[in-house]
N, C-alpha and C positions, 0 to 999 in steps of 0.2 A: 540041486541046492541051492537057493537065493537067499542071500543076507541082504536083511532090510534094516539100513540106517539113513541116517540123516543127508547122506547126499543121493540117494536114491528116494524118487517117490514112484507113489502107485500110479495106476492108470489114473485110476478117480480122481486124484490131486490133480494130474496133470491136465486135465481135461477140464476142472473146474478151473484154474490160473489160465488158461484158452478163452475159457467162456467169460473171464471177469474183466477183462482188458478193461473193457470201457467201464464197466460199474468203478474198477480202481482208479480211474482217470478223470472221471464225473466228484469221487470223493474227494482226490486230489484236487480238481479245480474249487470247488464247494470249500475245502482248506483254507487254499490260497487266495480265494475271496473276503474269508471271516480274516484270517490274518493282515489280507490287503487294508482292509476296514479298520481294523484293532491298529494299524499303522494309521491309517489318515487322522483317526480322532486321537493317537498318541500325538501325531505333530499337529494338530489342532491345541490341543494343550498345552503342548509346548512354547508354541506362539501365543497363546493367551497369557502364560507366566508370564513369559520375557514382556509383551506390552503392559501387564498389570507391574512387572519391579519397574521400569520404566518413566509409568504415571506413577508410581509410589516414591519415587527417588526424583522426577521433578516439582511433585507437591513438597516435596524434604524442604528440596534445594529452593523453592519460594519462599517458603514457608519462614526458611531463614534467612533467607533475602532482607522480607519484611520487616522481622524481628530487629535484624541487624541495623537495617536505615530508618527504624522507626525512633532508635537511640539516636540516630544524628540532628532527629528533631529540635527537640528541648535544646540541643546548642546551638545547632542555627537559630534556632528563636533569640536567644541571648546575646549570639553576634549580634542580630539585625536590632534588639534594645539598645546594643552600644553603642550602633550609628545615631540613635537619636539624642545622645548627649552633644550640648555642644563645647563642654569644657572639658578642656585635656582630662582632668581627673577623673572624672564621671567615663567619659571612653575608656580609658586607662584599667579601670574598675570594669568596666565591660568587658573587655576583652579579657582580661584576668581573670572573669567569669566561666567564660567561653571558652579560657585555656583548662580551664579547671574542669569544666563538663567533658572536653575530648578526653581527657586524662582520665575520667571518673568511665566512660565510656570505651576506654581501651583496658584500664582495669578487670570491668566486667566482664569483657575478652579473653581475661588474660593473656592479655598482650603487658608487658612488661620496658619501662627505658633500659638502655644498657648503661652502665656505668663503666665511664674509661678512664675519663681525667686521671691525670696521677698515676696509673697504672702503665703496667710496659706494655706495649703497644703488640696488640693482638689481630693479625690479618681475616682471622675468622668473625670479629667483631665490628670489626673497624677499617677503615681505608683511610691511609695517609694521603693526604692533598697538599699537604707544606711540611717543610721542616723549618726550623731555626735554631739557629745556634744557642744554646743556653750553654752554661759552664753549670749554674745550680742546681743542674739536675742529671740524673744520669741518662746516657744512649737511650735511645727509639722511648723513651717515657713519653707519656700523652699527656699536652701541656695544655690544650685547649678542644673544644667539642664545637665546631663550624655545622653539624648539623646532627641530631640526637639521632641513637641509631633503637632497634626495638625489636626484642625477643617475644616470642609465643612461644612459651616452655623450653626446649632445647632447640630449636626452630629459630634461626635467625630473620627477620622478616625486612628488615634492614640494614646493614649495618653502621655507623657511626662515621660521619666525614670529620677528621682529627688534622690537628697539626701535632708531630711529633717532634719531641727534642734532640738536636747530634750537638754534639760537643765542638767545638772549635778545633780544627785541625791544628796541631803542634808542629811549629818549622822548625 
């Protein structure tokens, strides 16, 4: 009495399995070729997407640079115009207009000057280059701004260069 189950194969199935290895190999090769072709298409698509993303990023960067640099041109024009004045009043007005133009340009880019004079020295927004003895203000108070600092949002673009007060040492 023979029991057929999943572990036992009939004589017909065994002969079929032995006769089809070439067919199975051919089918496996065909499937491998198909998958390889799909892989090549996928790689090409990934490369195309990468190149397209790089091109778009470069175009945006270039466009942004052009827009920003274009905003400098009227300010440069005002500076050139100020050089045409021979008397000091006209020159001064021209330079003041140029500064207003730069301030306006910076404001349009959300760049604001840091307000540090009269406040306690903060090393995140200012760099102390000199200390001066002063008894009329508290220690570590900014008493003079040598070079203006700027921020853009919460980021400091450039810290202010400042003079900080120190009280005279009591002997």
